[in-house]
C-alpha positions as CSV (number, residue, x, y, z in Angstrom):
1,X,-1.3,2.9,-17.2
2,X,-3.1,1.3,-20.1
3,X,-3.2,-2.4,-17.9
4,X,-4.0,-2.9,-14.6
5,X,-1.5,-4.5,-11.6
6,X,-0.4,-5.4,-8.4
7,X,-0.1,-9.2,-8.8
8,X,2.1,-11.6,-10.3
9,X,-1.0,-13.1,-12.0
10,X,-4.6,-11.6,-11.7
11,X,-6.7,-13.7,-9.3
12,X,-9.9,-15.0,-10.7
13,X,-13.3,-14.1,-10.0
14,X,-12.2,-10.6,-8.8
15,X,-13.1,-7.5,-12.0
16,X,-12.9,-4.6,-9.8
17,X,-12.1,-4.0,-6.6
18,X,-10.4,-1.9,-4.5
19,X,-9.0,-1.7,-1.1
20,X,-8.0,0.8,1.4
21,X,-4.7,2.8,2.2
22,X,-5.1,1.8,6.3
23,X,-4.4,-1.7,7.9
24,X,-2.9,-3.0,11.0
25,X,0.2,-5.3,9.3
26,X,1.6,-3.5,11.9
27,X,0.9,-6.2,14.3
28,X,-1.6,-8.3,12.0
29,X,-1.5,-11.4,9.8
30,X,-4.4,-11.9,7.9
31,X,-5.6,-15.2,7.2
32,X,-8.5,-15.4,5.4
33,X,-7.2,-14.8,1.8
34,X,-6.3,-18.1,-1.0
35,X,-6.3,-15.5,-3.6
36,X,-3.3,-14.6,-6.2
37,X,-2.5,-11.7,-7.7
38,X,-3.9,-9.2,-5.6
39,X,-2.4,-5.1,-7.5
40,X,-0.2,-3.2,-5.0
41,X,-1.7,0.5,-4.6
42,X,-5.4,1.7,-4.1
43,X,-7.5,2.2,-6.4
44,X,-10.4,4.2,-5.4
45,X,-14.3,4.5,-6.3
46,X,-14.9,8.5,-7.2
47,X,-14.5,10.8,-4.8
48,X,-17.7,12.4,-2.6
49,X,-17.1,16.2,-3.1
50,X,-13.8,17.6,-5.6
51,X,-12.8,19.6,-2.9
52,X,-12.2,16.6,-0.2
53,X,-13.0,13.3,-2.1
54,X,-13.6,10.0,0.0
55,X,-12.6,6.7,-1.3
56,X,-14.3,3.3,-0.2
57,X,-13.3,0.1,-1.2
58,X,-15.1,-3.3,-1.0
59,X,-12.4,-4.7,0.2
60,X,-13.0,-8.7,0.5
61,X,-11.9,-11.9,1.6
62,X,-8.3,-11.8,1.7
63,X,-8.2,-8.8,1.5
64,X,-5.6,-6.6,3.5
65,X,-6.6,-2.4,2.9
66,X,-3.3,-3.0,1.5
67,X,-3.2,-4.3,-2.5
68,X,-6.2,-3.7,-4.6
69,X,-7.4,-6.3,-6.9
70,X,-6.7,-7.1,-10.6
71,X,-10.0,-5.3,-12.8
72,X,-9.6,-4.9,-16.3
73,X,-7.5,-6.3,-19.0
74,X,-4.3,-5.6,-21.2
75,X,-1.3,-6.3,-21.9
76,X,2.1,-4.4,-20.6
77,X,3.8,-1.1,-22.7
78,X,0.4,-0.7,-23.6
79,X,-0.8,3.3,-23.4
80,X,-3.5,4.9,-23.1
81,X,-4.0,8.9,-22.9
82,X,-6.9,11.0,-21.3
83,X,-7.1,15.1,-21.9
84,X,-4.4,17.0,-22.9
85,X,-2.2,14.3,-22.8
86,X,1.4,14.3,-24.7
87,X,1.8,13.4,-28.6
88,X,4.8,10.8,-27.9
89,X,3.5,8.5,-24.4
90,X,6.0,6.2,-25.7
91,X,8.6,7.5,-26.0
92,X,8.5,9.8,-23.0
93,X,7.7,6.3,-20.6
94,X,11.2,5.7,-22.3
95,X,13.2,7.5,-21.2
96,X,12.6,6.4,-18.0
97,X,12.0,2.9,-17.8
98,X,15.7,1.9,-17.1
99,X,15.0,3.6,-13.9
100,X,12.2,1.6,-12.8
101,X,11.8,-1.9,-11.2
102,X,9.1,-4.5,-10.7
103,X,9.0,-5.2,-7.3
104,X,7.0,-8.7,-6.6
105,X,5.8,-10.2,-3.4
106,X,4.9,-12.7,-1.3
107,X,2.2,-11.6,1.2
108,X,2.1,-16.1,3.4
109,X,-0.2,-14.7,6.1
110,X,-2.4,-13.9,3.5
111,X,-1.7,-16.7,0.9
112,X,-1.2,-14.5,-1.5
113,X,1.7,-13.0,-4.4
114,X,1.7,-9.3,-5.4
115,X,3.6,-6.8,-7.3
116,X,3.7,-3.1,-8.0
117,X,6.4,-0.7,-9.2
118,X,9.6,1.1,-7.9
119,X,12.2,3.8,-9.1
120,X,15.8,3.3,-7.9
121,X,17.1,6.7,-6.6
122,X,20.3,5.0,-5.9
123,X,22.9,2.9,-7.9
124,X,23.0,0.3,-5.3
125,X,19.8,-0.5,-5.1
126,X,18.0,2.0,-3.3
127,X,14.4,2.3,-4.4
128,X,11.3,4.1,-3.7
129,X,8.0,3.3,-3.7
130,X,4.7,3.3,-2.1
131,X,4.4,1.5,1.6
132,X,0.8,-0.2,0.2
133,X,3.0,-2.0,-1.9
134,X,5.4,-3.8,0.1
135,X,2.7,-3.9,3.5
136,X,2.1,-7.4,4.4
137,X,5.3,-9.0,2.5
138,X,6.9,-11.6,3.9
139,X,9.4,-12.1,1.1
140,X,10.2,-9.4,-1.6
141,X,11.5,-9.7,-5.6
142,X,12.5,-6.9,-7.3
143,X,13.3,-7.1,-11.2
144,X,15.0,-3.5,-12.1
145,X,13.9,-3.1,-16.2
146,X,17.8,-1.2,-16.6
147,X,19.3,-4.6,-16.7
148,X,16.8,-7.5,-16.3
149,X,18.2,-8.3,-13.1
150,X,16.4,-9.8,-9.7
151,X,17.2,-8.9,-6.5
152,X,16.1,-9.3,-3.0
153,X,14.9,-6.6,-1.8
154,X,14.6,-5.5,2.1
155,X,12.7,-2.9,3.2
156,X,14.6,-0.6,5.2
157,X,11.9,1.7,6.6
158,X,8.6,3.4,5.8
159,X,6.3,6.2,6.3
160,X,2.4,4.6,6.5
161,X,0.2,7.9,7.0
162,X,2.5,9.3,4.4
163,X,2.4,6.1,1.7
164,X,5.8,5.8,1.7
165,X,8.7,3.4,1.6
166,X,12.2,2.5,0.9
167,X,13.2,-1.2,-0.2
168,X,17.6,-2.1,-0.2
169,X,18.3,-4.7,-3.4
170,X,20.6,-7.0,-2.3
171,X,24.2,-7.2,-4.0
172,X,23.6,-4.4,-6.6
173,X,25.6,-2.4,-7.9
174,X,25.6,0.3,-11.3
175,X,21.8,0.6,-11.0
176,X,20.4,3.3,-14.0
177,X,18.2,6.0,-11.7
178,X,15.4,8.3,-12.4
179,X,15.8,11.2,-13.3
180,X,14.2,14.0,-10.8
181,X,12.2,17.8,-12.2
182,X,13.4,20.2,-10.1
183,X,10.0,21.9,-11.0
184,X,6.8,21.5,-9.3
185,X,3.8,20.1,-11.4
186,X,1.9,22.9,-13.1
187,X,-2.1,22.4,-13.8
188,X,-2.4,22.0,-17.1
189,X,1.1,20.6,-17.0
190,X,1.2,17.0,-19.4
191,X,2.3,13.9,-18.0
192,X,3.0,10.1,-18.2
193,X,2.5,8.0,-15.5
194,X,5.1,4.7,-16.1
195,X,4.8,1.6,-14.4
196,X,3.8,-2.0,-13.5
197,X,0.2,-2.4,-14.3
198,X,-0.7,-5.2,-14.2
199,X,2.1,-6.7,-12.8
200,X,3.2,-8.2,-15.7
201,X,6.7,-7.1,-16.0
202,X,8.5,-6.5,-18.9
203,X,8.5,-3.4,-20.4
204,X,6.8,-0.6,-18.3
205,X,3.5,0.1,-19.7
206,X,2.2,4.3,-20.1
207,X,-0.7,6.5,-19.6
208,X,-0.9,9.8,-20.8
209,X,-3.1,12.6,-19.1
210,X,-2.6,16.5,-17.5
211,X,-2.1,17.9,-14.5
212,X,-5.4,19.0,-13.1
213,X,-5.3,19.9,-9.8
214,X,-2.2,20.6,-6.8
215,X,-2.1,20.4,-3.3
216,X,-4.8,17.4,-2.8
217,X,-6.0,15.7,-0.3
218,X,-8.2,12.7,-0.6
219,X,-9.1,10.3,1.8
220,X,-9.1,6.0,2.0
221,X,-10.9,3.4,3.7
222,X,-12.0,0.2,4.3
223,X,-15.4,-1.9,2.7
224,X,-16.4,-0.8,6.6
225,X,-15.8,2.9,6.3
226,X,-12.6,1.9,9.1
227,X,-8.7,2.5,8.8
228,X,-9.0,6.0,7.4
229,X,-5.6,7.0,6.0
230,X,-5.8,10.8,5.0
231,X,-2.7,12.2,2.1
232,X,-2.3,15.1,1.1
233,X,-0.1,17.8,-1.3
234,X,-1.1,15.5,-4.0
235,X,-0.9,15.9,-7.8
236,X,-4.5,15.4,-9.8
237,X,-4.0,13.9,-13.3
238,X,-6.8,12.9,-15.3
239,X,-4.2,9.6,-17.3
240,X,-5.8,5.9,-16.5
241,X,-3.3,4.7,-13.8
242,X,-4.1,0.6,-12.7
243,X,-3.3,-0.8,-10.4
244,X,0.8,-2.0,-10.4
245,X,1.5,1.0,-10.9
246,X,1.8,2.0,-7.6
247,X,5.5,3.2,-7.5
248,X,5.6,4.3,-10.3
249,X,6.8,8.0,-12.0
250,X,4.8,10.6,-13.1
251,X,7.6,12.5,-15.9
252,X,6.9,15.8,-17.3
253,X,7.5,16.0,-21.4
254,X,11.4,15.9,-20.6
255,X,11.2,11.7,-18.5
256,X,11.7,14.1,-15.3
257,X,10.2,12.7,-12.7
258,X,7.2,14.9,-10.6
259,X,5.0,12.2,-8.4
260,X,5.1,8.7,-7.4
261,X,1.8,7.5,-8.3
262,X,-0.6,6.4,-5.9
263,X,-4.0,6.4,-6.4
264,X,-6.6,6.2,-8.7
265,X,-10.5,6.1,-9.2
266,X,-11.3,2.7,-11.3
267,X,-14.7,1.4,-11.9
268,X,-15.8,-1.1,-9.1
269,X,-20.0,-2.0,-8.5
270,X,-21.0,0.9,-9.9
271,X,-19.5,2.7,-13.0
272,X,-16.9,5.6,-12.5
273,X,-16.7,8.3,-14.7
274,X,-13.8,9.3,-16.6
275,X,-10.3,8.9,-15.1
276,X,-8.8,10.6,-11.9
277,X,-5.7,9.5,-10.4
278,X,-3.5,11.1,-7.7
279,X,0.8,11.3,-6.7
280,X,3.1,12.5,-4.1
281,X,4.6,15.4,-5.6
282,X,9.0,13.6,-6.2
283,X,9.6,16.2,-3.6
284,X,8.0,15.1,-0.3
285,X,8.8,11.0,-1.5
286,X,12.2,11.4,-1.6
287,X,12.5,14.1,1.7
288,X,10.6,10.9,3.4
289,X,13.7,8.7,2.0
290,X,16.2,10.8,2.8
291,X,15.3,11.1,6.0
292,X,14.5,6.8,5.7
293,X,18.0,6.0,4.4
294,X,19.6,7.8,7.2
295,X,17.8,5.9,9.9
296,X,16.0,9.3,11.6
297,X,12.7,7.2,12.7
298,X,9.3,9.6,14.1
299,X,6.5,9.4,15.3
300,X,5.4,8.3,11.7
301,X,8.8,7.0,10.1
302,X,9.6,3.4,10.9
303,X,13.0,2.2,10.4
304,X,13.6,-1.8,10.2
305,X,12.1,-4.5,11.0
306,X,8.6,-4.5,12.3
307,X,6.9,-5.9,15.0
308,X,4.8,-9.3,15.4
309,X,1.6,-9.8,17.5
310,X,0.5,-11.4,14.9
311,X,-3.3,-11.1,15.3
312,X,-5.9,-10.1,12.6
313,X,-8.1,-7.4,13.6
314,X,-11.7,-5.6,12.5
315,X,-13.8,-3.4,14.7
316,X,-15.7,-4.0,17.7
317,X,-19.1,-5.0,16.7
318,X,-19.0,-5.1,13.3
319,X,-17.9,-7.2,10.4
320,X,-15.8,-5.1,8.4
321,X,-13.1,-2.8,10.1
322,X,-9.0,-3.9,9.4
323,X,-8.2,-6.9,6.5
324,X,-12.1,-6.6,5.0
325,X,-12.9,-8.5,6.7
326,X,-16.8,-9.7,6.6
327,X,-18.2,-12.6,8.1
328,X,-15.9,-13.4,11.5
329,X,-18.8,-10.9,14.0
330,X,-17.5,-10.1,17.7
331,X,-17.4,-12.8,20.3
332,X,-17.8,-9.1,22.9
333,X,-20.1,-6.8,21.2
334,X,-20.4,-4.9,24.3
335,X,-16.5,-4.2,24.4
336,X,-15.1,-1.3,23.1
337,X,-12.2,-2.2,20.9
338,X,-10.1,-4.0,18.1
339,X,-12.0,-7.6,17.3
340,X,-9.9,-10.6,17.1
341,X,-10.7,-12.3,14.0
342,X,-8.0,-14.5,13.5
343,X,-4.8,-15.6,15.4
344,X,-1.4,-16.4,13.8
345,X,-0.4,-20.4,15.2
346,X,2.8,-19.8,17.1
347,X,2.5,-15.8,17.3
348,X,3.2,-14.0,20.9
349,X,-0.7,-13.4,20.9
350,X,-1.7,-17.4,19.9
351,X,1.0,-17.6,23.3
352,X,-0.6,-15.2,25.4
353,X,-3.9,-16.6,25.3
354,X,-5.6,-14.5,22.5
355,X,-8.5,-15.8,20.7
356,X,-10.6,-15.6,18.2
357,X,-13.4,-13.7,19.7
358,X,-11.5,-11.7,21.8
359,X,-11.2,-7.1,22.0
360,X,-8.6,-6.3,22.7
361,X,-9.4,-2.8,24.6
362,X,-5.2,-1.1,25.4
363,X,-2.2,-1.2,25.0
364,X,0.7,0.0,27.8
365,X,-2.1,1.5,29.4
366,X,-3.2,3.4,27.0
367,X,-7.4,2.7,25.6
368,X,-8.0,0.6,22.0
369,X,-11.4,1.8,20.4
370,X,-11.0,0.9,17.3
371,X,-8.2,-1.7,14.3
372,X,-6.2,1.6,13.9
373,X,-5.6,2.9,17.4
374,X,-3.5,-0.6,18.0
375,X,-1.8,0.2,14.4
376,X,-0.6,3.6,15.5
377,X,0.4,2.1,19.3
378,X,2.8,-0.6,17.9
379,X,4.2,2.1,15.4
380,X,7.8,2.7,17.2
381,X,8.1,-1.3,18.3
382,X,10.1,-3.6,17.1
383,X,10.8,-7.6,16.8
384,X,11.8,-7.8,20.8
385,X,9.7,-5.0,22.1
386,X,8.1,-5.8,25.1
387,X,3.7,-4.3,25.6
388,X,1.0,-5.0,27.9
389,X,-1.9,-5.7,26.2
390,X,-5.1,-5.9,27.4
391,X,-8.5,-7.4,26.6
392,X,-11.8,-8.8,27.2
393,X,-12.7,-12.4,26.8
394,X,-15.3,-14.4,25.4
395,X,-16.7,-15.1,28.7
396,X,-17.0,-11.3,29.5
397,X,-13.5,-11.5,31.4
398,X,-11.1,-9.1,31.2
399,X,-7.1,-10.5,31.0
400,X,-4.2,-8.2,30.9
401,X,-0.3,-10.0,29.4
402,X,3.0,-9.1,29.2
403,X,3.8,-10.0,25.1
404,X,7.2,-9.7,23.5
405,X,6.9,-9.1,19.4
406,X,8.3,-11.4,17.2
407,X,9.5,-9.6,13.7
408,X,6.6,-9.8,11.1
409,X,5.6,-8.0,7.7
410,X,6.5,-4.2,6.7
411,X,3.2,-2.9,8.3
């Protein structure tokens, strides 16, 4: 949209940072950051190729890899246009706005706050959004645009690999839902993106443009090139989607939702020409949402609470990696695995004896070579589940412990 957005208040000193989709927040509590106002959804740098773009993100202190940081400025309700945009952007946006919600999260383990958008898909308060909007959230507050009321949000489940999540609003009823189009996006089609750009709340912002391609694939990664996450089947548009718009609606000229705003290009360390954004087709997102509502877990769909180990980890032998940490280093450069950057006080990891600089090498007998390996292996686990953890400590000694996972933020 015309404004920025995933934090209740933009963090100072960040004017163009970008982050990745992938994190290890399934098992990680990131402790490095104290900044406020991270914006929910990935804002990516320019693609390396038109056919298969790769978006890198500088991350930085305080970045979990799940949130983006504020860039630019603007006020809620503004609109911007890309080539082929409809002439009545504001009136089109007004049709879908009452079915949207502003999502504000506390990321206690990062000492941060964040904000994004969601779409109401049930009058009882079932909300569809991006996984990265709620990723790492220790509490969620949701304001319904239609009635102005604020509700506590609880994550029902999520698919991290598809960047889809479902949130239930406590005590909600009679909410206005978004109108979903049964038509697929087509190249040249005029569209409007609507969401909580800048995390400012109030009247949703809007950005007009057109569909430039369909069935697109992108790869997002953190500042070290790790934790790559692939998204496929996306709608590409030229509308100026902004941080905070994640989880918002991409609509046709009738106000029917054809996609969920998910990723975009944005200026960062270097200038990006033009405007490029991506949305998940609404049929794809809703299919996953119904699976989550039905409690049907799979190898990628997580239902219910998330198992929590209580460490932040990075790639072994390097600074970058999960969480975007840059100055922890590895105490075991010779060990291959996920290096412990920090440990949450009182967590299962601390109780097991893990310390900064240790390298996690296996989980339940399966070797770990990267932070994303650890995330994937822990994906099915819930609070109370036990796992066998192997690691190499700072002295090079092999250690093994059986760990009972606690309850943590969604991954």
